[in-house]
N, C-alpha and C positions, 0 to 999 in steps of 0.2 A: 624665723621672721624674717630674718636678714636676707634671706632667700629669696621669700615672697615678696619685699619690699625693691630688689633688685630685677624683679620679673616685673613687676608693676608699674617701676621705671622703665624700662628697657620698652614696655609696653605703649607709653602714651610718648616716647623720643617717637619710635615707629610710626605712630599716630600722627602726632604733629607733621611729621616729615613727609608720607604719605599726603596728609592732606594737603600742605605746601606746595607741594608736586602737583596735584591734581587741580589746587589753583591757575598754579600757573600755567599748567598743561592748556585747564578751559581760556585763561585771559589769553594766551596766545594762537588758541585753531581760529581757524575759521568758520567752526560751526558752532551752534550755540550748544550749550549746555545740556541742553535737553535730547539734542539730537546727538551728542556725544558720548550720554549714558546708555543711548539705545542701539549705539552703535556698539560699544563696548561689549553690550549684553547681548548682542546677534552672536558676535563673534566668541566671547566665552562661551556660550549652549552650541554653536557648531564644535568648537574645540572638545568642547564635553561629550560630544557625541562621538568624536573621533576619537576619543582617548577610551568609551565605551565600546567602541564596533570589534568585529571581529576581523574586519577587512583591510579597513585604514587605518594603516599605520599613524599616530598621533605626531608620532617626529617628524616623518617624513614629509605633511603637507599641512600648512600653518593657517588659518583664516585672519584676514584683517576686512573689517566693515568700515563706510564711509559714506556715510548719509544714507543706510538703506542696500549699497552697495558693494557686494562681497566678493573679495578675493581670493583665492583661493594659492598658493604661490607654492612649490617644493616640488617632488621627485614621487613617482608612481612604479613599482615592479610590474605591476599587471591592470590590463584595462579595464578590468573589473574590481580594481580598489581606485582607480581614476574615476570610472563612473559612479561607483558610494558613496566617495568624496562631495561630488556635485550634488547627488538628490540628497542628500544633508544638507548640507546649503541650502539648497531651494527651498524643502520645507519649513524652512523656520520663517516664525513670523516675524514681518516686520523687512524679508528680505525682498528687494522691488528687482537685482538681477545677479546674476553669479558669473564672473571671468574670472577665468582659470588662467598660471603660468606654469603649466607643470609638466616635465620633462622624465620620459621613462630614465629610469637608473642606470647609468652603464659600469659593467664591470672593470673594465680595465681603464676607466678616467683617471689620470694624474690629478687633478682636481680634486682635492678632500674637504672632508669638514673643516680642516686647521685653514687650509686655503681660502675657500668659503669665508671664515672669520673675518681673517685678517684681509680681505678684501672691502667688505662690509666695514672693520673699523676704519679701514684709510679712507672710503667713501665720507663714512660720518663727521670722522677728523677735517676736512675737506668744505662739507657744509657745514660744521660748526666755527672753521674760522672765518666762514666767508660773510660779514656781516649786514650784506644785501637779502640775504634768505634766512629765513623762519625756519631752523635746522629741524628743530622738534616737531614741527609739521610733515618733515619727511622722515618717513618710515624707510629705510633700506634693507634688504632681504637677498639675496646670494646664494644661487643653485647651480652648482656644475660652473664656477668661475664665471656666470651670469648676475649681475645687478638687476635685482627691480625694485624701483622707486614707487611707491603707494603715499597717496596723502590728499589732503588739499591745501594747496597754499595759495597767496596773495596775487599772484603776480602768473603772465606768459614767462616773464621775464625769467623767474623765481625758478621756472619746468628750465628752461633753457639752460640755465646756470645750474642746474644740479645735474639734468644730462651732461653736462660738460664735464664738470668734476668730477663725474663716475668716472667717464670715459678716460679720463686723465689717468687713472690708478693703475697701473702695473698690472698683468695679470688677469683683467678683463675682458672676457670675450665679446661681448656684448653688452646692453643696456636696452632695458624696455620700461619705461614712463609710462603711469598709470595717473601720475600727478594729473590734477587737477586744480584750475585756477578760479577765482571769485570773478577775476577781472577778464 
């Protein structure tokens, strides 16, 4: 019985924490709640199909969606894998466009997963410290030490600052911004 109560307590705490996060994200996001939900559903269905697909490797390419515009970010081993990922994304209901930032995998690249994770963490830290940017609206992905910024922010100034922060991190090869502003 004690184990059962502990499990229920943990579930309630997670539900409250997840709910608070969702409410916070909706409050600071530049999109309305319906659009956010639709975008999350689109990205999740694409991710699930990547997982089920024999060609696309789910850990290599990740989808993001903003107002029906899908972004595929990652690496591919073959052109067939790249083409299949785009096909999957394009056929999903609600998708308006598909934009890719997909690089061919390099065997001898000195930039590995740990480097990408460290760069992502450093960029996010700089965004969080900047009180003039809603950092939760900026999604940061790093591929082969190249930073990709995604999301919808409040102004063009926020976009410029986010790019500047990303470029200032040691080890970053390049910065590609797909950030959009509402103003």
